[in-house]
N, C-alpha and C positions, 0 to 999 in steps of 0.2 A: 683047165677052171683057174681061172684067174683069182689068187688069194692075194690082201696086201696088207702087210703089217705095220703097222706104226709103235710110237713111244708105248702109247697106251691104247692101242685098240687094233681089231683084225675087222679088215673087211673082207667079205666073205661072199660068193655068188647066192643068191637066194636062192630056195629049195621049197618043192610041193606042202613039205611038212612045216613050212613057216608059216601058213595060211591061219591058223587058229592064235596065235602071237602078235602077226600084221593086225588082225581085224579086232582085236582086244587094245591095240595100242591106236589103232583108229579110231575107236570108239570113246577117244577122247576129244572134246571140242575143242579144246586149245590147240592140237595138231591140226585135227579136220579142217578147220575154218578156215586154213591157209593152204588147203588143197584142194585141186579142182573137183575130181571125180569120185569122190569118196560118199557112199549112200549111209544115209543115218537111219535105223541101225546100221553097222557094219559087220556081217558075219562072214566066218571061215568060208562058207561057199563064195561070196561076193567077190575075195580075193584070188579063188580058185585060177576063174577064166585066164585074169590077168597073169597071174604066176605060171599057167601054162604054156601061155605064149612066150614068156621070159625064158622060162627054165629050157623049152624046146628051141628056140633060136639062139638064145647066148651070144650074138656078134656085138660088135662095136656099138652099133646102133642100136642096140635093142638088152642092155644089161643091168643087173640090180644088184648090187650089193646091202648085205645086211653089214649094219656097224656095231660088233660087238664090242662094247665098252668093258664089261665081265665076263668072263669064260663064259660061252655058251647061253648068253641073254642077250636077246634083243633089245639094242638102245636105238636103232633107228634104222633110216634105210637112204642110200642113193641111188637114182635110177637114171640111166642114159636111154634116152627115148629118139626115135625118128622124127623129126618134123616137117613142115615145109619151109623153115626156116632154117633147118640145119637139124644135127643133132641137140637135144635140148637136156639140158641135167636138172634135175629136182632131188629133193632131199627131203629128210625132216627126223627128228629127235625126241624122243620121250622126254615128258619133262621134268622126271629127277635129273636128267643131266644137261638141263638147259644152263649158262650161264659158267660155267666150266673150261670152254675152249675145245672142245670135244669135236663139234659141228666144223670147226676152222681146221683141226688136223684132218678130221674127214676128206674135205674136200680139198685140201691140198693134195693130200695121197691120191685120193683120186683121180684129181687134175693133173698131176704128175704123170701117173699112170694113162689117161687119156691122151695125154701130147706125146708123151715118150713113146707109146705103142701105134700111133695111129699120123697118118700125114695130115690130117687135116687141119685148115689155118684158123678155125673158128670153134667156139661153141655157145650155144643160146642158152637163153632160160629166160621164166617170167615169174615174176613176184607177184603177188599181191598187194595193193601200193599202200596199205595201212600193215603191212607186215615190217616193221620198222627196221628190227633185229636181221631181219635175212637181207635187206637192201645194205644196211653196214656190213654185213659181213661178205658179199658178193663186191661192194665198192671196196674193200681191203684187200679183197682176192685178186682186184684189176679190173671186173667185170663195167662195162659203159651203162649206162641207160640211154635206150635211143628209141624210145616211144612206148605208147600206151596201146592197151587191146583190152577187151570185155571177156569175159567167162560167167558162165552161169556157175556158181559154188552150190551142189546138191548140199553140203552141209547148213550153211547160209541160209538157203532156201532163195537167194536173189544173185542178181548180175552185180559183179565185182569188176572194178578196175586193175588191171595188171600192168605193170611196168617190163617192157620190153628188154633185155638184158643181153650182151655180147661180150664174152671174151676172146681175144686173140691171141694166138700162140707168142705172138711177139711182146704184148704188154703183160702177159703174166709171166714168162720166164725175165724179162728186164725186171720185174717188180719180186720175184724169187731170188736173183741175184742179188737186189739192192739190199733185200732183208738178210741176206747172207753177210754180205758185206759189213752190214751193218752190228751183226752181231759178231765178225771179226774184228773190230774195232775197242 
């Protein structure tokens, strides 16, 4: 199993025992409103099927990491899943951790792992059009907006426009090298 440690965070694989904590976090409207497939209300049994598939598979095409900001406490999630466009990365963070740089740190660590451990040339994502914080975060990581699509958001009870994004291996590493060079100057 893969564990990723950063200066402030631990990314660890999800486990079946995370169901109750995930459901509790996903009952926060401000989180769930930016996710596609979250039932309202979200109960532990609602996340168990997804957890079962993810825990059973654990391939690079289907793995999820719990973000621990504090030891043994769920702070958020990063999820890699296979789609028609390629491997998709999705993520969310509990509100009490917003605005502190944790998601950027977690995504950099997860993307480092993904591009170092895999030979793929890109990763995709889709972000609801009105999720400006996530769009800014992805732009800072080198993602490029390449189109739009429509999703049914269960939490909002409506169809929502999403922005399709792609991050190439080359763009990601170029940006990482550039940021390290600036730190060194």
